[in-house]
C-alpha positions as CSV (number, residue, x, y, z in Angstrom):
1,M,22.2,-62.8,113.0
2,T,20.2,-64.4,115.7
3,V,17.3,-62.3,117.0
4,P,17.1,-62.3,120.8
5,Q,14.1,-64.2,122.1
6,Q,11.5,-62.0,123.7
7,R,10.7,-63.1,127.2
8,S,7.3,-62.9,128.9
9,V,7.7,-61.2,132.3
10,P,4.6,-60.5,134.5
11,I,4.0,-56.8,134.7
12,P,3.5,-55.6,138.3
13,V,0.1,-54.2,139.0
14,F,-0.1,-51.7,141.9
15,T,-3.4,-51.7,143.8
16,D,-2.4,-49.2,146.5
17,A,-2.7,-52.0,149.1
18,E,1.1,-52.2,149.4
19,A,2.9,-51.2,152.6
20,G,3.7,-47.5,152.5
21,A,1.2,-46.8,149.7
22,K,-1.2,-44.9,151.8
23,V,-0.7,-41.2,152.2
24,F,-1.5,-39.6,155.6
25,P,-0.6,-36.3,157.3
26,D,2.8,-37.5,158.6
27,S,3.8,-39.5,155.5
28,D,6.8,-37.3,154.8
29,A,7.7,-36.6,158.4
30,R,11.4,-37.0,159.1
31,R,11.1,-37.7,162.9
32,F,8.9,-39.9,165.1
33,N,6.1,-38.1,166.9
34,Y,4.7,-40.8,169.1
35,Y,6.8,-39.7,172.1
36,T,7.9,-36.4,173.7
37,P,11.7,-36.0,173.7
38,A,13.5,-35.2,176.9
39,K,15.2,-32.2,175.3
40,R,14.3,-29.9,172.4
41,K,15.4,-32.3,169.7
42,Q,15.0,-36.1,169.6
43,T,18.1,-38.2,169.9
44,H,19.0,-41.4,168.1
45,Y,18.9,-43.2,171.5
46,E,15.3,-42.1,172.0
47,D,14.3,-43.1,168.5
48,V,15.6,-46.7,169.0
49,T,14.5,-47.1,172.6
50,V,11.5,-45.0,173.7
51,E,8.2,-46.9,173.4
52,V,9.8,-49.7,171.5
53,Q,8.4,-52.1,174.0
54,P,4.6,-52.0,173.6
55,D,2.3,-51.4,176.6
56,P,-1.5,-52.1,176.6
57,R,-2.0,-48.9,178.5
58,H,-0.8,-47.0,175.4
59,Y,-1.3,-48.9,172.2
60,L,-2.3,-52.6,172.3
61,T,-6.0,-52.5,171.9
62,Q,-6.1,-56.3,172.4
63,G,-4.1,-56.3,175.6
64,W,-0.7,-58.1,175.9
65,L,0.2,-60.4,173.0
66,Y,1.7,-62.9,175.4
67,G,1.4,-63.9,179.1
68,F,2.5,-66.2,181.9
69,S,0.9,-69.4,183.2
70,D,-0.8,-67.5,186.0
71,G,-2.7,-65.3,183.6
72,R,-0.6,-62.2,183.9
73,G,0.6,-60.7,180.7
74,G,3.8,-59.0,179.5
75,Y,5.5,-56.8,182.2
76,P,3.3,-56.6,185.3
77,L,3.8,-53.4,187.3
78,D,3.6,-55.3,190.6
79,W,7.0,-56.8,190.0
80,T,8.2,-53.9,192.1
81,E,6.8,-52.3,195.3
82,L,7.5,-48.8,194.0
83,K,4.9,-47.0,191.9
84,S,5.0,-44.3,189.3
85,W,2.2,-41.9,188.4
86,G,-0.7,-43.6,186.6
87,S,0.3,-47.1,187.6
88,D,-2.6,-47.4,190.0
89,R,-5.1,-47.2,187.1
90,P,-6.4,-50.5,185.8
91,E,-5.7,-51.5,182.2
92,P,-8.4,-50.1,179.8
93,K,-11.4,-52.3,179.3
94,R,-11.3,-54.1,176.0
95,F,-14.5,-55.0,174.1
96,P,-15.7,-55.0,170.5
97,G,-15.8,-51.5,169.2
98,S,-14.0,-50.0,172.1
99,G,-11.0,-49.0,169.9
100,G,-8.8,-49.5,172.9
101,K,-10.4,-46.7,174.8
102,G,-11.5,-46.8,178.4
103,Y,-10.1,-43.6,179.6
104,D,-8.0,-40.8,178.4
105,W,-4.4,-41.3,177.3
106,P,-2.7,-42.7,180.4
107,A,1.0,-41.7,179.9
108,L,2.5,-43.8,182.7
109,G,5.3,-42.2,184.7
110,W,7.5,-45.2,184.1
111,H,7.8,-44.0,180.5
112,E,9.4,-40.7,181.6
113,F,12.8,-42.3,182.4
114,R,15.7,-41.6,180.0
115,D,19.2,-43.0,180.5
116,P,21.6,-40.1,180.6
117,N,24.2,-42.5,179.1
118,E,21.9,-43.1,176.1
119,E,22.8,-46.7,176.0
120,W,21.6,-49.1,173.3
121,E,22.9,-52.0,171.3
122,L,25.5,-50.1,169.2
123,T,26.9,-48.1,172.1
124,L,27.2,-51.2,174.3
125,Y,29.3,-53.0,171.6
126,R,31.5,-50.0,170.9
127,Y,32.2,-49.2,174.6
128,N,33.0,-52.8,175.7
129,A,35.1,-53.4,172.6
130,N,37.2,-50.4,173.4
131,V,37.6,-51.3,177.0
132,V,38.6,-54.9,176.2
133,R,41.0,-53.7,173.5
134,Q,42.7,-51.3,175.9
135,L,43.0,-53.9,178.7
136,N,44.5,-56.5,176.3
137,Q,47.1,-53.9,175.2
138,N,48.0,-53.2,178.8
139,V,48.5,-56.9,179.6
140,D,50.4,-57.5,176.4
141,A,52.7,-54.6,177.2
142,A,53.3,-55.9,180.7
143,R,54.1,-59.3,179.3
144,Q,56.7,-57.9,176.8
145,T,58.4,-55.7,179.4
146,K,58.5,-58.4,182.1
147,A,56.5,-56.2,184.4
148,F,55.2,-59.1,186.4
149,E,58.7,-59.9,187.6
150,Q,58.6,-56.7,189.7
151,W,55.9,-58.1,192.0
152,N,56.9,-59.2,195.5
153,Q,55.8,-62.6,196.7
154,N,53.2,-61.3,199.2
155,W,51.5,-59.3,196.4
156,V,51.4,-62.4,194.1
157,R,49.6,-64.2,196.9
158,F,47.3,-61.3,197.5
159,V,46.3,-61.0,193.8
160,E,45.7,-64.7,193.3
161,R,43.4,-64.9,196.3
162,N,41.6,-61.6,196.7
163,V,41.5,-60.0,193.3
164,G,40.5,-63.3,191.9
165,A,37.8,-63.6,194.5
166,W,36.1,-60.4,193.3
167,M,35.3,-62.0,190.0
168,H,32.7,-64.1,191.9
169,V,30.9,-60.9,193.0
170,D,30.9,-59.6,189.4
171,H,29.7,-62.9,187.9
172,G,27.0,-63.4,190.5
173,L,25.5,-59.9,190.4
174,G,25.9,-59.5,186.6
175,L,24.2,-62.8,185.8
176,Y,21.6,-63.2,188.6
177,L,20.8,-59.7,189.8
178,Y,21.1,-57.3,186.9
179,A,20.0,-59.7,184.1
180,N,17.0,-60.7,186.1
181,A,16.1,-57.1,186.9
182,N,16.4,-56.2,183.3
183,R,13.6,-58.7,182.3
184,R,11.3,-57.4,185.1
185,A,11.6,-53.7,184.4
186,P,8.5,-52.2,182.6
187,T,10.0,-50.2,179.7
188,N,12.6,-50.5,177.1
189,M,14.4,-47.5,178.6
190,H,14.9,-49.4,181.9
191,N,15.7,-52.6,180.1
192,N,18.5,-51.1,178.1
193,A,20.1,-49.3,181.0
194,I,20.0,-52.3,183.3
195,S,21.1,-54.9,180.7
196,V,24.1,-52.7,179.9
197,N,24.8,-52.6,183.7
198,S,24.6,-56.4,183.6
199,M,27.1,-56.6,180.7
200,H,29.5,-54.4,182.5
201,R,29.6,-56.8,185.4
202,I,29.8,-59.9,183.3
203,R,32.6,-58.3,181.2
204,S,34.5,-57.4,184.4
205,A,34.2,-61.0,185.7
206,Q,35.6,-62.2,182.3
207,D,38.4,-59.6,182.5
208,L,39.5,-60.9,185.9
209,A,39.2,-64.5,184.8
210,L,41.4,-64.0,181.7
211,Y,43.8,-61.9,183.8
212,N,44.0,-64.8,186.2
213,L,44.9,-67.2,183.4
214,T,47.6,-64.8,182.1
215,L,49.2,-64.5,185.6
216,T,49.2,-68.3,185.9
217,E,51.2,-68.5,182.7
218,E,53.5,-65.5,183.5
219,I,54.3,-65.8,187.2
220,P,56.0,-69.0,188.5
221,G,54.0,-70.5,191.3
222,F,50.9,-68.4,190.7
223,D,48.0,-70.5,191.9
224,G,45.1,-69.8,189.5
225,A,42.6,-71.7,191.6
226,A,43.3,-70.1,194.9
227,H,40.4,-67.7,194.5
228,L,38.0,-70.5,194.8
229,Q,39.1,-71.5,198.3
230,T,39.3,-67.9,199.3
231,W,35.7,-67.2,198.2
232,N,34.4,-70.4,199.8
233,E,36.4,-70.5,203.0
234,D,38.4,-67.3,203.8
235,P,36.6,-65.6,206.8
236,A,37.5,-62.2,205.4
237,W,35.3,-62.8,202.4
238,Q,32.3,-64.5,204.0
239,G,30.5,-61.2,204.8
240,V,30.8,-60.1,201.1
241,R,29.8,-63.5,199.9
242,E,26.7,-63.7,202.1
243,T,25.6,-60.2,201.1
244,A,26.2,-60.8,197.4
245,E,24.2,-64.0,197.5
246,K,21.4,-62.3,199.3
247,L,21.3,-59.6,196.7
248,T,20.9,-62.1,193.9
249,A,17.8,-63.5,195.8
250,I,15.9,-60.2,195.7
251,D,12.6,-60.6,193.8
252,D,11.7,-56.9,193.5
253,W,13.6,-55.5,190.5
254,C,13.7,-51.9,191.8
255,E,15.0,-53.1,195.2
256,A,17.7,-55.2,193.5
257,I,19.1,-52.2,191.5
258,F,18.7,-49.9,194.6
259,A,20.5,-52.3,197.0
260,S,23.3,-53.0,194.6
261,N,24.0,-49.6,193.0
262,V,23.0,-47.3,195.8
263,V,24.3,-49.3,198.8
264,F,26.5,-52.3,198.0
265,E,28.7,-50.8,195.3
266,P,29.6,-47.5,197.1
267,L,30.1,-49.2,200.5
268,V,31.8,-52.5,199.5
269,G,32.8,-52.3,195.8
270,E,34.5,-49.0,195.8
271,L,36.1,-49.8,199.2
272,F,37.7,-52.9,197.8
273,R,38.6,-51.6,194.3
274,S,39.6,-48.0,195.0
275,H,40.7,-47.9,198.6
276,L,42.6,-51.2,198.6
277,V,43.6,-52.7,195.3
278,M,44.2,-49.5,193.4
279,H,46.1,-47.9,196.3
280,A,48.2,-50.9,197.2
281,A,49.1,-52.3,193.8
282,P,51.6,-49.6,192.7
283,R,53.3,-49.6,196.1
284,N,54.0,-53.3,195.5
285,G,55.4,-53.0,192.0
286,D,52.1,-53.7,190.2
287,Y,51.0,-51.2,187.6
288,V,48.8,-53.6,185.6
289,T,46.1,-54.8,188.1
290,P,44.8,-51.2,188.6
291,T,44.0,-50.9,184.9
292,I,41.8,-54.0,185.1
293,V,40.1,-53.0,188.4
294,G,39.9,-49.4,187.3
295,A,37.9,-50.2,184.2
296,E,35.2,-51.7,186.4
297,E,35.4,-48.7,188.8
298,Y,34.8,-46.4,185.9
299,D,31.9,-48.5,184.7
300,F,30.1,-48.1,188.0
301,A,31.1,-44.5,189.0
302,E,30.7,-42.9,185.6
303,R,28.0,-45.0,183.9
304,D,26.0,-47.3,186.1
305,L,25.5,-44.9,188.9
306,R,24.8,-42.2,186.4
307,Y,21.6,-43.9,185.2
308,T,20.6,-45.1,188.7
309,I,20.3,-41.6,190.2
310,P,17.7,-40.3,187.7
311,L,15.8,-43.6,187.7
312,F,15.1,-43.4,191.5
313,R,14.9,-39.6,191.5
314,L,11.9,-39.7,189.3
315,L,10.2,-42.1,191.8
316,V,11.2,-40.0,194.8
317,D,9.7,-36.9,193.1
318,D,6.7,-38.8,191.6
319,R,3.6,-36.6,191.3
320,E,1.3,-39.3,192.9
321,F,3.5,-41.6,195.0
322,A,6.5,-39.6,196.1
323,S,6.0,-40.0,199.9
324,R,5.1,-43.7,199.5
325,N,8.2,-44.4,197.4
326,K,10.5,-42.5,199.8
327,A,9.2,-44.5,202.7
328,I,9.9,-47.8,200.9
329,M,13.4,-46.7,199.9
330,Q,14.2,-45.6,203.4
331,R,13.1,-49.1,204.5
332,W,15.5,-50.6,202.0
333,L,18.3,-48.5,203.2
334,S,17.7,-49.6,206.8
335,A,17.8,-53.2,205.6
336,W,20.8,-53.2,203.3
337,V,23.2,-50.6,204.9
338,P,23.9,-52.6,208.1
339,A,24.6,-55.7,205.9
340,C,26.9,-53.9,203.6
341,V,28.8,-52.1,206.4
342,A,29.3,-55.4,208.2
343,A,30.5,-57.0,204.9
344,A,32.9,-54.1,204.4
345,R,34.3,-54.5,207.9
346,T,35.0,-58.3,207.4
347,L,37.4,-57.2,204.6
348,Q,39.6,-55.3,207.1
349,P,42.3,-58.1,207.4
350,L,43.1,-57.7,203.7
351,W,44.6,-54.3,204.4
352,S,47.5,-55.9,206.4
353,Q,48.4,-58.5,203.8
354,P,50.6,-56.6,201.3
355,D,54.1,-55.7,202.2
356,A,53.6,-52.0,201.2
357,K,50.3,-51.1,203.0
358,P,47.5,-49.0,201.5
359,P,46.1,-46.1,203.5
360,R,44.3,-47.2,206.7
361,F,41.1,-49.3,206.5
362,E,39.2,-46.8,208.7
363,D,40.2,-43.9,206.4
364,G,38.9,-45.8,203.4
365,L,35.7,-46.8,205.1
366,D,35.1,-43.2,206.2
367,A,35.6,-42.1,202.6
368,V,33.1,-44.5,201.1
369,K,30.6,-43.7,203.8
370,S,30.9,-40.0,202.9
371,R,30.5,-40.9,199.2
372,F,27.4,-43.0,200.0
373,G,25.9,-40.1,202.0
374,G,26.3,-37.9,198.9
375,I,24.4,-40.4,196.7
376,V,21.6,-40.8,199.2
377,S,21.4,-37.0,199.5
378,D,21.1,-36.7,195.7
379,L,18.1,-39.0,195.9
380,G,16.4,-36.8,198.5
381,L,16.7,-39.6,201.1
382,S,18.3,-39.7,204.6
383,A,21.3,-41.9,205.5
384,P,20.1,-44.4,208.1
385,E,21.6,-44.5,211.6
386,E,23.1,-47.9,210.9
387,L,25.7,-46.1,208.7
388,G,27.6,-45.2,211.8
389,Q,28.3,-48.8,212.7
């Protein structure tokens, strides 16, 4: 019998310098205690989102770990004109032995925001995967049942031009407004909510693009490139195009979210999606397009607007800057409401294009104005006189 060879293996020596070796009062705590939960119990969303993005006014004794070429570091609070309590205090003075002190714990009001949708990475993937799966099933079912053959010719022309044109709005705002605002917002809670908003718009643009390709394959004579000429040249779309492009040029991240979610979407987006496409489509034999457009409508009405209201409500009710913030938001309303109402009115010729007409344009416009008035009221603001244009 062969005796197994004894191997020489180094024996680990523990010095108590290893990570996790030190015992302190909260060593066995089962929950984080570096933030105050919004409700009685902490949520998974708060654990993975709140205070994940460091802030030198809270923890970083050495200041920001990175900066920009002009000397500013991290997430400057002057990237928006609005202010939240504590944001007028300078950053604590840093010097050897200061321990990061300078004044008492400055819990900035920006850190009070919580997304009621509780969005983070996992929820984003799950939600969008479910939406795309359902839309694909709807389109596949329509293919198999030859549902596209029920469309009349005028409706085919309407979809290829106008529904296709809306993907330019979704793509532009998703990529150049929301994604940009996400980078400029000061906390992870804001970043997550706004980036999810961005992904909703980009996904919606992709949904419409893929739908456009499907219709090109399924409907003889469907012009998959007609939306480009419509977006670039059709007079009915130039007001929307101009307004959407101006929105993407906003530098202030709060104004960008306010102008798009509080003003543009209720007055223009919902008017086009709900009061035109979703009303007219079934009357013209189309039961598929409303599912595509309706998914985006749900994104805004039930999710994106849901985080927007508490975000700005905190600033309207701010303990230091309430009156200042309200004055700024009223100014934004006065600037963007006339532009969006004018853009909505340029769309009026679209209401006469389908064979089976949707409800009157003026009725739809009155409905979205009423909806907009309710949103403004929820924020404690006043609808501007320009709304009556």
